[in-house]
C-alpha positions as CSV (number, residue, x, y, z in Angstrom):
1,M,34.4,0.0,40.0
2,L,37.6,-1.1,38.2
3,Q,39.5,-4.3,39.1
4,Y,43.3,-4.6,38.4
5,S,45.3,-7.8,38.0
6,P,48.6,-8.2,40.0
7,A,50.6,-7.2,36.9
8,A,48.6,-4.0,36.6
9,R,49.0,-3.2,40.2
10,A,52.7,-3.8,40.0
11,A,53.0,-1.4,37.0
12,R,51.0,1.3,38.8
13,N,53.1,0.9,42.0
14,N,56.3,1.3,40.0
15,G,55.4,4.7,38.6
16,C,53.8,3.6,35.4
17,R,51.2,5.9,33.8
18,P,47.9,4.4,32.5
19,V,46.9,5.3,28.9
20,V,43.6,4.3,27.4
21,I,43.9,3.1,23.8
22,E,41.2,2.9,21.1
23,D,39.8,-0.5,21.8
24,G,39.1,0.3,25.4
25,S,42.1,-1.4,26.9
26,V,44.7,0.3,29.1
27,T,48.4,0.5,28.4
28,Y,50.8,1.4,31.3
29,Q,53.8,3.4,30.2
30,C,56.6,3.5,32.7
31,N,58.9,6.5,33.2
32,E,61.9,4.2,33.8
33,A,62.7,0.5,33.9
34,L,62.8,-0.1,37.5
35,R,62.5,-3.9,37.0
36,S,63.3,-5.9,33.9
37,G,59.8,-7.3,33.8
38,V,58.0,-4.0,34.1
39,L,58.7,-1.9,31.0
40,E,55.1,-1.9,29.9
41,A,52.0,-3.6,31.4
42,V,48.8,-4.0,29.4
43,E,45.6,-4.9,31.0
44,A,42.0,-4.9,29.6
45,I,39.9,-3.2,32.3
46,K,36.1,-3.6,32.1
47,P,33.6,-1.8,34.4
48,Q,31.7,-4.3,36.6
49,D,28.4,-2.6,36.0
50,R,28.7,-2.9,32.2
51,P,25.5,-4.7,31.0
52,S,26.1,-8.1,29.5
53,G,23.6,-10.1,27.5
54,L,21.3,-8.9,24.7
55,G,18.3,-8.1,26.9
56,P,20.1,-6.0,29.5
57,R,21.9,-4.1,26.7
58,L,18.6,-3.1,25.0
59,V,17.2,-2.1,28.4
60,A,20.3,0.0,29.2
61,Q,19.9,1.7,25.8
62,G,16.3,2.6,26.6
63,L,15.0,0.5,23.7
64,L,13.2,-2.1,25.9
65,G,11.5,-2.1,29.3
66,E,12.1,-4.7,32.0
67,R,8.5,-5.9,31.8
68,D,8.7,-6.4,28.0
69,L,12.0,-8.2,28.5
70,E,10.3,-10.7,30.8
71,R,7.6,-11.1,28.2
72,A,10.1,-11.8,25.5
73,R,12.0,-14.3,27.7
74,A,8.7,-16.2,28.3
75,A,7.9,-16.2,24.6
76,K,11.4,-17.4,23.9
77,R,10.9,-20.4,26.1
78,E,7.5,-21.1,24.5
79,M,8.6,-20.8,20.9
80,G,12.0,-22.4,21.4
81,C,13.8,-19.6,19.6
82,M,16.6,-17.0,20.4
83,L,15.8,-14.0,22.5
84,G,16.4,-11.6,19.6
85,E,14.0,-13.5,17.4
86,A,11.3,-13.4,20.1
87,L,11.8,-9.6,20.5
88,V,11.3,-9.0,16.8
89,R,8.3,-11.4,16.5
90,L,6.6,-9.7,19.4
91,G,7.2,-6.3,17.8
92,L,9.0,-5.0,20.9
93,V,12.2,-3.9,19.3
94,A,13.1,-3.2,15.6
95,E,15.3,-5.8,14.0
96,N,18.1,-3.4,13.2
97,H,18.3,-2.4,16.9
98,V,18.5,-6.0,17.9
99,A,21.2,-6.6,15.3
100,T,23.3,-3.7,16.5
101,A,23.1,-4.8,20.1
102,L,23.8,-8.4,19.2
103,C,26.9,-7.5,17.1
104,D,28.2,-5.6,20.1
105,E,27.5,-8.5,22.5
106,L,29.0,-11.2,20.2
107,G,31.9,-9.1,18.9
108,V,31.0,-9.9,15.3
109,G,30.6,-7.6,12.3
110,F,27.4,-6.7,10.6
111,A,26.5,-7.6,7.0
112,S,24.4,-4.8,5.4
113,K,22.3,-5.3,2.3
114,E,25.1,-3.7,0.2
115,D,27.5,-6.5,1.4
116,F,25.5,-9.2,-0.3
117,P,26.8,-10.1,-3.8
118,E,24.4,-9.5,-6.7
119,D,25.5,-12.8,-8.4
120,P,25.8,-16.0,-6.4
121,L,29.1,-17.3,-5.2
122,I,29.6,-20.6,-6.8
123,L,30.5,-23.1,-4.1
124,E,31.6,-26.4,-5.6
125,H,30.3,-29.6,-4.0
126,F,28.5,-27.4,-1.4
127,P,24.8,-28.4,-0.5
128,E,22.6,-25.4,-1.2
129,Q,20.0,-26.9,1.1
130,F,22.4,-26.4,4.0
131,L,22.4,-22.6,3.3
132,L,18.7,-22.5,3.3
133,N,18.2,-24.6,6.5
134,H,20.8,-22.7,8.5
135,H,19.9,-19.3,7.1
136,V,23.4,-18.4,5.9
137,V,24.6,-16.7,2.7
138,P,28.2,-16.6,1.3
139,L,29.5,-13.0,1.0
140,S,33.1,-13.2,-0.2
141,V,35.9,-15.7,-0.6
142,S,39.7,-15.4,-0.6
143,D,42.6,-17.8,-0.5
144,D,42.3,-18.4,3.2
145,V,39.1,-16.8,4.5
146,M,35.5,-17.1,3.5
147,A,32.9,-14.6,4.8
148,F,29.3,-15.6,5.4
149,A,26.2,-13.7,6.6
150,A,24.2,-15.6,9.1
151,S,21.1,-15.0,11.3
152,K,22.9,-16.9,14.1
153,P,26.6,-16.1,13.9
154,Q,27.2,-17.4,17.4
155,D,26.3,-21.0,16.3
156,A,29.5,-23.0,16.9
157,F,28.2,-25.9,14.9
158,L,27.6,-23.7,11.9
159,R,31.1,-22.3,12.0
160,K,32.6,-25.8,12.3
161,A,30.5,-27.2,9.5
162,L,31.3,-24.4,7.1
163,H,35.0,-24.8,8.0
164,L,34.9,-28.5,7.2
165,A,33.0,-28.0,4.0
166,T,35.2,-25.2,2.6
167,R,38.6,-26.0,4.3
168,K,39.0,-22.2,4.9
169,Q,38.9,-19.9,7.9
170,I,35.3,-18.8,8.5
171,E,34.2,-15.2,9.2
172,L,30.6,-15.0,10.3
173,R,28.8,-11.7,10.2
174,L,25.3,-11.0,11.5
175,G,22.7,-10.4,8.7
176,L,19.1,-9.3,9.0
177,T,16.6,-12.0,8.3
178,A,14.9,-10.2,5.5
179,D,18.2,-9.5,3.7
180,I,19.3,-13.1,4.0
181,D,15.9,-14.3,2.8
182,A,16.0,-12.0,-0.2
183,A,19.5,-13.2,-1.1
184,L,18.5,-16.8,-0.8
185,E,15.4,-16.2,-2.9
186,R,17.6,-14.8,-5.6
187,Y,19.9,-17.7,-6.1
188,V,19.1,-20.7,-3.9
189,E,16.7,-23.3,-5.3
190,I,15.1,-25.7,-2.8
191,E,16.1,-29.2,-3.9
192,D,13.4,-31.7,-4.4
193,E,12.8,-33.8,-1.3
194,G,11.7,-37.3,-1.5
195,E,8.9,-36.6,1.0
196,L,7.6,-33.8,-1.2
197,D,7.8,-36.0,-4.3
198,S,5.4,-38.4,-2.7
199,L,2.5,-36.0,-3.0
200,S,1.3,-37.6,-6.2
201,T,0.9,-41.0,-4.6
202,F,-2.0,-40.0,-2.4
203,D,-5.6,-40.1,-3.3
204,V,-7.2,-36.6,-3.2
205,N,-10.0,-37.9,-1.1
206,D,-7.9,-39.8,1.3
207,T,-7.8,-38.4,4.9
208,E,-4.1,-39.4,5.0
209,F,-3.5,-36.9,2.2
210,V,-4.8,-34.1,4.4
211,E,-2.7,-35.1,7.3
212,H,0.3,-35.3,5.0
213,L,-0.4,-31.8,3.7
214,K,-0.4,-30.6,7.3
215,D,2.9,-32.2,8.0
216,L,4.4,-30.7,4.8
217,A,3.1,-27.3,5.7
218,S,4.9,-27.5,9.0
219,E,8.3,-28.4,7.4
220,A,11.0,-25.7,7.8
221,P,11.6,-25.1,4.1
222,V,7.9,-24.4,3.5
223,I,7.6,-22.2,6.5
224,Q,10.6,-20.2,5.5
225,R,9.4,-19.8,1.9
226,V,6.0,-18.5,3.1
227,N,7.7,-16.1,5.5
228,Q,9.9,-14.9,2.7
229,I,6.9,-14.2,0.5
230,I,5.2,-12.2,3.3
231,Q,8.3,-10.3,4.4
232,R,9.1,-9.5,0.7
233,S,5.6,-7.9,0.3
234,L,6.4,-5.6,3.2
235,D,9.8,-4.7,1.9
236,I,8.6,-3.7,-1.5
237,E,5.3,-2.1,-0.2
238,A,3.1,-4.4,-2.2
239,S,-0.7,-4.1,-1.7
240,D,-1.5,-7.7,-2.9
241,V,0.3,-11.0,-3.2
242,H,-0.8,-13.3,-6.0
243,L,0.1,-17.0,-5.9
244,E,-1.2,-18.6,-9.2
245,Q,-0.9,-22.2,-10.2
246,F,-0.2,-23.1,-13.8
247,D,1.1,-26.3,-15.4
248,D,4.8,-25.3,-14.8
249,G,4.3,-24.6,-11.1
250,L,3.3,-21.8,-8.7
251,H,3.8,-18.3,-10.0
252,L,4.4,-15.5,-7.6
253,R,3.4,-11.9,-8.4
254,Y,3.2,-8.7,-6.4
255,R,0.9,-5.7,-7.0
256,I,3.0,-2.6,-6.4
257,D,1.5,0.8,-6.9
258,G,-1.5,-0.8,-8.6
259,V,0.5,-2.7,-11.2
260,L,1.2,-6.5,-11.0
261,Q,4.9,-7.4,-11.2
262,E,6.3,-10.9,-11.7
263,A,8.6,-12.1,-9.0
264,S,12.0,-13.4,-10.0
265,Q,11.3,-16.9,-8.7
266,I,8.7,-19.5,-9.7
267,T,8.2,-22.1,-7.0
268,D,8.8,-25.8,-7.9
269,S,5.5,-27.5,-8.6
270,N,6.2,-30.1,-5.9
271,L,6.1,-27.4,-3.3
272,S,2.9,-25.8,-4.5
273,A,0.4,-27.8,-2.5
274,A,2.5,-27.5,0.7
275,I,2.8,-23.7,0.3
276,V,-0.9,-23.2,-0.3
277,S,-1.7,-25.5,2.6
278,R,0.6,-23.4,4.9
279,I,-1.2,-20.2,4.0
280,K,-4.6,-21.8,4.5
281,L,-3.5,-23.1,7.9
282,L,-2.4,-19.6,8.9
283,A,-5.7,-18.2,7.7
284,N,-7.7,-20.9,9.6
285,L,-9.2,-22.3,6.4
286,N,-10.1,-25.9,5.6
287,I,-7.1,-27.3,3.8
288,A,-9.2,-30.4,2.8
289,E,-11.6,-28.3,0.8
290,R,-10.0,-27.5,-2.6
291,R,-13.1,-27.4,-4.7
292,L,-14.7,-24.2,-3.3
293,P,-13.4,-20.7,-2.8
294,Q,-12.6,-19.7,0.8
295,D,-11.9,-16.4,2.6
296,G,-9.8,-16.0,5.7
297,R,-7.5,-13.6,7.6
298,I,-3.9,-13.7,9.0
299,M,-2.8,-11.4,11.8
300,M,0.9,-11.3,12.3
301,R,3.8,-9.0,13.2
302,V,6.7,-8.6,10.7
303,K,9.7,-6.4,11.5
304,G,7.7,-4.6,14.1
305,H,4.8,-4.0,11.7
306,E,1.3,-5.3,12.5
307,L,0.1,-6.9,9.3
308,D,-3.4,-7.9,8.5
309,L,-3.5,-10.3,5.5
310,R,-6.9,-10.9,3.8
311,V,-6.6,-14.3,2.2
312,S,-8.8,-15.5,-0.7
313,T,-8.5,-18.9,-2.3
314,L,-9.9,-19.9,-5.7
315,P,-9.8,-23.4,-7.3
316,T,-8.4,-23.5,-10.8
317,V,-7.7,-26.3,-13.3
318,H,-4.1,-26.6,-12.1
319,G,-4.8,-26.2,-8.4
320,E,-5.8,-23.5,-5.9
321,G,-4.8,-19.9,-6.4
322,I,-4.3,-17.5,-3.5
323,V,-4.5,-13.7,-3.3
324,M,-3.4,-12.0,-0.1
325,R,-4.4,-8.3,0.5
326,V,-1.6,-6.8,2.6
327,L,-2.8,-4.2,5.1
328,D,0.0,-2.5,7.1
329,R,-1.8,-0.8,10.0
330,E,1.3,1.3,10.8
331,S,1.6,2.8,7.3
332,I,-2.0,4.0,6.9
333,R,-2.4,7.8,6.7
334,L,-5.5,9.1,8.3
335,D,-5.1,12.8,7.6
336,L,-7.4,14.2,5.0
337,A,-4.7,16.7,4.0
338,D,-2.6,13.7,2.8
339,M,-5.3,12.2,0.5
340,G,-4.1,14.2,-2.5
341,F,-7.1,16.6,-2.7
342,S,-6.8,19.7,-4.9
343,D,-7.5,22.8,-3.0
344,D,-11.0,23.6,-4.4
345,T,-12.1,20.0,-4.1
346,F,-10.8,19.7,-0.6
347,A,-12.6,22.8,0.6
348,S,-15.9,21.6,-0.9
349,Y,-15.5,18.1,0.6
350,K,-14.8,19.4,4.1
351,E,-18.0,21.5,3.8
352,L,-20.0,18.3,3.0
353,L,-18.5,16.6,6.1
354,K,-19.7,19.5,8.3
355,R,-23.3,19.0,7.4
356,P,-25.4,17.5,10.2
357,H,-27.3,15.0,8.1
358,G,-27.5,13.5,4.7
359,V,-25.7,10.9,2.6
360,L,-22.1,11.3,1.4
361,L,-21.0,8.6,-1.0
362,L,-17.5,7.6,-2.2
363,T,-17.3,5.7,-5.5
364,G,-14.6,3.9,-7.5
365,P,-13.3,0.5,-8.4
366,T,-11.8,-2.0,-6.0
367,G,-8.4,-0.8,-4.7
368,S,-9.0,2.9,-5.4
369,G,-8.5,3.9,-1.8
370,K,-12.2,4.6,-1.0
371,T,-12.0,3.0,2.5
372,T,-8.8,4.9,3.4
373,T,-10.5,8.2,2.4
374,L,-13.5,7.2,4.5
375,Y,-11.3,6.4,7.5
376,A,-9.5,9.7,7.1
377,S,-12.9,11.4,6.9
378,L,-14.0,9.8,10.2
379,S,-10.7,10.6,11.9
380,N,-11.5,14.3,11.0
381,M,-14.7,14.0,13.0
382,D,-15.0,15.0,16.7
383,S,-15.6,11.6,18.1
384,D,-15.6,13.1,21.7
385,S,-18.7,15.1,21.1
386,M,-20.4,12.8,18.5
387,K,-21.2,9.1,18.5
388,V,-19.7,7.5,15.4
389,I,-20.7,3.9,14.5
390,T,-19.4,1.9,11.5
391,V,-20.6,-1.3,9.8
392,E,-17.8,-2.9,7.8
393,D,-17.0,-6.2,6.0
394,P,-14.4,-6.6,7.4
395,V,-13.1,-3.9,9.8
396,E,-9.8,-3.0,8.1
397,Y,-8.4,-0.5,10.6
398,Q,-9.4,0.1,14.2
399,L,-10.1,3.7,15.0
400,H,-9.9,5.2,18.5
401,G,-13.2,6.5,19.9
402,I,-15.3,5.0,17.1
403,N,-17.7,2.0,17.4
404,Q,-16.9,-0.5,14.6
405,I,-19.1,-3.4,13.9
406,P,-17.9,-6.3,11.7
407,V,-20.5,-8.0,9.4
408,H,-21.0,-11.7,10.0
409,S,-23.3,-13.0,7.2
410,Q,-22.9,-16.6,8.4
411,I,-24.9,-15.7,11.6
412,G,-27.3,-13.3,9.9
413,L,-25.5,-10.0,10.9
414,T,-25.8,-8.3,7.5
415,F,-25.4,-4.6,6.7
416,A,-29.2,-4.1,6.8
417,R,-29.7,-5.9,10.1
418,A,-26.8,-4.0,11.7
419,L,-28.1,-0.7,10.5
420,R,-31.5,-1.3,12.1
421,S,-29.8,-1.9,15.4
422,I,-27.5,1.0,15.0
423,L,-30.4,3.5,14.8
424,R,-31.4,2.5,18.3
425,Q,-27.9,3.3,19.6
426,D,-28.4,7.1,19.2
427,P,-25.6,7.7,16.6
428,D,-24.7,11.0,15.1
429,I,-22.6,9.6,12.2
430,I,-22.9,6.3,10.5
431,M,-20.4,4.7,8.2
432,I,-21.5,1.8,6.0
433,G,-18.6,-0.1,4.4
434,E,-20.5,-0.7,1.1
435,M,-24.0,-0.3,-0.2
436,R,-24.5,-3.8,-1.7
437,D,-28.3,-4.2,-1.9
438,T,-31.6,-2.4,-2.0
439,E,-32.4,-2.8,1.7
440,T,-29.1,-1.3,2.8
441,A,-29.5,1.6,0.5
442,Q,-33.1,2.3,1.6
443,I,-32.2,2.2,5.3
444,A,-29.2,4.5,4.7
445,V,-31.4,7.0,3.0
446,Q,-34.0,6.8,5.8
447,S,-31.3,7.3,8.3
448,A,-30.1,10.4,6.6
449,L,-33.7,11.8,6.5
450,T,-34.0,11.3,10.2
451,G,-31.1,13.5,11.1
452,H,-27.9,11.3,10.7
453,L,-24.8,11.8,8.6
454,V,-24.3,8.7,6.6
455,L,-21.0,7.9,4.8
456,S,-20.7,4.9,2.5
457,T,-19.1,3.5,-0.7
458,L,-20.6,2.5,-4.0
459,H,-19.1,0.9,-7.1
460,T,-19.7,3.2,-10.0
461,N,-17.3,4.6,-12.7
462,T,-18.3,8.3,-12.2
463,A,-19.6,10.4,-9.4
464,A,-22.8,11.2,-11.3
465,G,-23.3,7.5,-12.0
466,A,-24.0,7.0,-8.3
467,I,-27.4,8.7,-8.7
468,T,-28.6,6.3,-11.4
469,R,-27.1,3.4,-9.4
470,L,-29.2,4.3,-6.3
471,E,-32.2,4.5,-8.6
472,D,-31.5,1.0,-9.9
473,M,-31.3,-0.2,-6.3
474,G,-34.9,1.0,-5.7
475,V,-34.4,4.4,-4.2
476,E,-36.9,7.0,-5.5
477,R,-35.4,10.1,-7.1
478,F,-37.3,12.4,-4.7
479,L,-35.6,10.6,-1.8
480,I,-32.2,10.8,-3.5
481,T,-32.5,14.6,-3.9
482,A,-33.7,14.9,-0.3
483,A,-31.0,12.7,1.3
484,V,-27.8,12.7,-0.8
485,N,-25.5,15.7,-0.2
486,G,-22.7,14.7,-2.6
487,V,-20.7,12.0,-4.3
488,L,-16.9,11.7,-4.4
489,A,-15.3,9.6,-7.1
490,Q,-11.7,8.5,-6.7
491,R,-8.9,6.8,-8.5
492,L,-5.3,6.2,-7.6
493,V,-2.5,7.2,-10.0
494,R,1.2,6.5,-9.6
495,K,3.5,9.3,-8.6
496,L,6.6,10.0,-10.7
497,C,9.9,9.0,-9.0
498,P,11.5,12.3,-7.9
499,D,15.0,10.9,-8.5
500,C,14.6,10.1,-12.2
501,K,11.7,12.0,-13.7
502,T,12.6,13.8,-16.9
503,A,11.2,17.1,-18.3
504,V,9.7,17.1,-21.8
505,D,8.2,20.0,-23.9
506,L,4.8,19.3,-25.6
507,P,3.7,21.1,-28.7
508,P,0.9,23.6,-28.2
509,E,-1.5,21.5,-30.3
510,V,-0.9,18.4,-28.0
511,L,-1.5,20.5,-24.9
512,K,-4.8,21.7,-26.4
513,K,-6.0,18.2,-27.6
514,T,-5.2,16.5,-24.3
515,G,-6.9,19.3,-22.2
516,L,-3.6,20.2,-20.4
517,E,-3.5,23.8,-21.7
518,P,-5.8,25.4,-19.1
519,F,-3.8,23.8,-16.2
520,M,-0.4,24.9,-17.4
521,A,1.4,27.9,-16.1
522,S,1.3,30.9,-18.5
523,G,3.7,30.2,-21.4
524,S,4.8,26.8,-20.0
525,Q,4.9,23.7,-22.2
526,T,6.9,21.5,-19.9
527,I,5.6,18.3,-18.2
528,F,7.5,15.4,-16.7
529,E,7.7,11.7,-17.8
530,S,8.9,8.6,-16.2
531,A,12.5,7.4,-16.8
532,G,13.5,4.7,-14.3
533,C,16.3,4.2,-11.8
534,E,17.5,1.9,-9.1
535,T,15.4,3.7,-6.5
536,C,12.1,3.0,-8.3
537,K,13.3,-0.4,-9.6
538,H,13.3,1.1,-13.2
539,T,9.5,1.6,-13.2
540,G,9.7,5.4,-13.2
541,Y,7.1,5.6,-10.4
542,R,7.2,5.5,-6.6
543,G,4.0,5.6,-4.5
544,R,0.5,6.6,-5.5
545,M,-1.9,9.5,-4.9
546,A,-5.6,10.1,-5.4
547,I,-7.4,12.0,-8.1
548,H,-11.0,13.1,-7.3
549,E,-14.3,14.1,-8.9
550,L,-16.7,15.8,-6.4
551,F,-20.4,15.8,-7.5
552,V,-22.4,18.2,-5.2
553,L,-26.2,18.0,-5.3
554,D,-27.1,21.7,-5.2
555,S,-30.5,23.0,-6.2
556,T,-29.8,23.0,-9.9
557,I,-28.6,19.4,-9.8
558,Q,-31.5,18.3,-7.7
559,R,-34.0,19.7,-10.2
560,A,-32.1,17.8,-13.0
561,V,-32.4,14.6,-11.0
562,L,-36.1,15.1,-10.4
563,D,-36.5,15.8,-14.2
564,G,-35.1,12.3,-14.9
565,A,-31.7,13.3,-16.3
566,D,-29.4,10.4,-16.9
567,A,-25.8,10.2,-15.6
568,Q,-24.3,11.9,-18.7
569,K,-26.7,14.8,-18.4
570,L,-26.1,15.1,-14.7
571,R,-22.3,15.1,-15.4
572,E,-22.7,17.9,-17.9
573,H,-24.8,20.0,-15.4
574,A,-22.1,19.5,-12.7
575,R,-19.3,20.5,-15.1
576,A,-21.2,23.6,-15.9
577,R,-21.3,24.3,-12.2
578,G,-17.6,24.0,-11.9
579,M,-17.0,20.3,-11.2
580,R,-13.6,18.9,-12.2
581,T,-13.7,15.4,-13.7
582,L,-11.3,12.7,-12.7
583,Y,-9.4,13.2,-15.9
584,E,-9.1,17.0,-15.4
585,D,-8.0,16.5,-11.8
586,G,-5.4,14.1,-13.1
587,L,-4.2,16.8,-15.6
588,R,-3.7,19.2,-12.7
589,K,-1.4,16.7,-11.1
590,V,0.5,16.3,-14.4
591,A,0.9,20.1,-14.7
592,M,2.3,20.1,-11.2
593,G,4.9,17.5,-12.1
594,L,3.5,14.9,-9.7
595,S,2.4,12.3,-12.3
596,S,2.7,11.6,-16.0
597,L,0.2,12.1,-18.8
598,D,0.5,8.4,-19.7
599,E,-0.4,7.3,-16.2
600,V,-3.5,9.6,-16.0
601,L,-4.6,8.4,-19.4
602,R,-4.2,4.8,-18.2
603,V,-6.3,5.3,-15.1
604,T,-9.0,7.4,-16.6
605,Q,-9.2,5.7,-20.0
606,D,-13.0,5.5,-19.7
607,Q,-13.2,9.2,-19.6
608,S,-10.3,10.3,-21.8
609,E,-10.3,7.8,-24.6
610,E,-10.6,10.5,-27.3
611,A,-7.8,12.6,-25.7
612,G,-5.6,9.5,-25.6
613,D,-6.2,8.8,-29.3
614,D,-5.3,12.4,-30.1
615,L,-2.1,12.1,-28.2
616,D,-1.1,8.9,-30.0
617,A,-1.8,10.5,-33.3
618,A,0.4,13.5,-32.4
């Protein structure tokens, strides 16, 4: 229903025609000047049923339900924050949707990532701490107007303070928290605070020191810095965050696509203890214990993503170092077809998964994607018709329809003990997170011999090496041949950035020496190399994929195992039976233009050292 003011009604009553203009207002154009005061009447007309307020706007757009809105309002009251912040923290609405609705509600512009200057705007006599505390970043400046990006552009105090400090008209735009944090991280240094400087005055064994650390860890600058670190890891898709203490402070590094990269900022040494304490508090670790390693876990939602952070602390000569493994539950791919299998390897691996009993092992170093492949294998199973039970340390991702048991060594729930109990639960498929000891290996083999399919991981360099590793763990060779169906070795190689990869032609002798020749198309000598661009941050690579080596224990291999063949002999027998090694599977990826020869050589150096030397000589 529309409402008209007396002026608007007068205009309409005197033969004026309403015309809607671009901004939504209505202009009344009169056919003739019947009265001197009514040539043109302008009136902004708003529907009464137009939703007002951030929450109702999101509900009207179908982005939020009424029940979730009430949850967010309750959380807002508990946390003492804005409604939009509560919605994002709870993961109910994406931050960009909140930003769009908030800009519409407040009538302010939006500051995208591209609007932030690469180089800092120099503000003379302006306290940088103010920018950090109020989450605001300068965007541009002119003679009369200065534009800022702020997380709370509706803050009247902020606008007034900026006006008094700059003596200019202030334009506040709404910026995403992550973008503001990234900008502040680039060019804002946290000034030393007297309270932080007092760290050195406390005795390390004093209980007051512990309480002081707790207080410091709860300070806004420390909380913001830790949040920046975690949010940044999500933005750049880092798998691990390394915080390492040296004599010049706390160094921050991210592992991206399997390679450690130094962050642009090194935290002031006075903040090191407070930041470490903050992370330990979030992980429910003992902040008073700084002499022993500790392990913990942080569960949190960031930008609508449910993050699982595995925290490990390690005492060093300069203080505690922290490594956080970042597990983004929403980004995990659980489709075997997305695991990077070559067609022949994929077909053979699926056949092994179809067997009703036996042991199927996955091998590789830490961080090679073994657990992800195991999860994808389990998701390929029919959990409706089969009972699947897993024993993990810890449970990394929760799978629907699968019984997952976390190991608790502190209370005596080890892999071996859990396995004994599992066998009384009538399982069809058992997944063991890792074979760590003789007892676990022997129970797994016995389970396979009694009609169960057992999936597990093992730390060996090659697939054939898993056989000798089992023997070292006390499993007899005749039991290995009877129980083990196959072994899948896996590595992760970086994929070439599709936006900047460049083609190069290799001489025929190099193709032959490196082993590429059999995998190249007829007459082709072209492969691709990394170049580097803005998209891949000048690394030349973006994302990773797996290369595989599948060792199947057929009758010929079983006889070789019983005859006492070592890992090298078993590998030779398997290659004669058609097995592709990790290096050869990597070469297939190179021939397809998915990765580079240098990257494959880097990852499979233990298997391709001679080929790498030949390439360097060429």
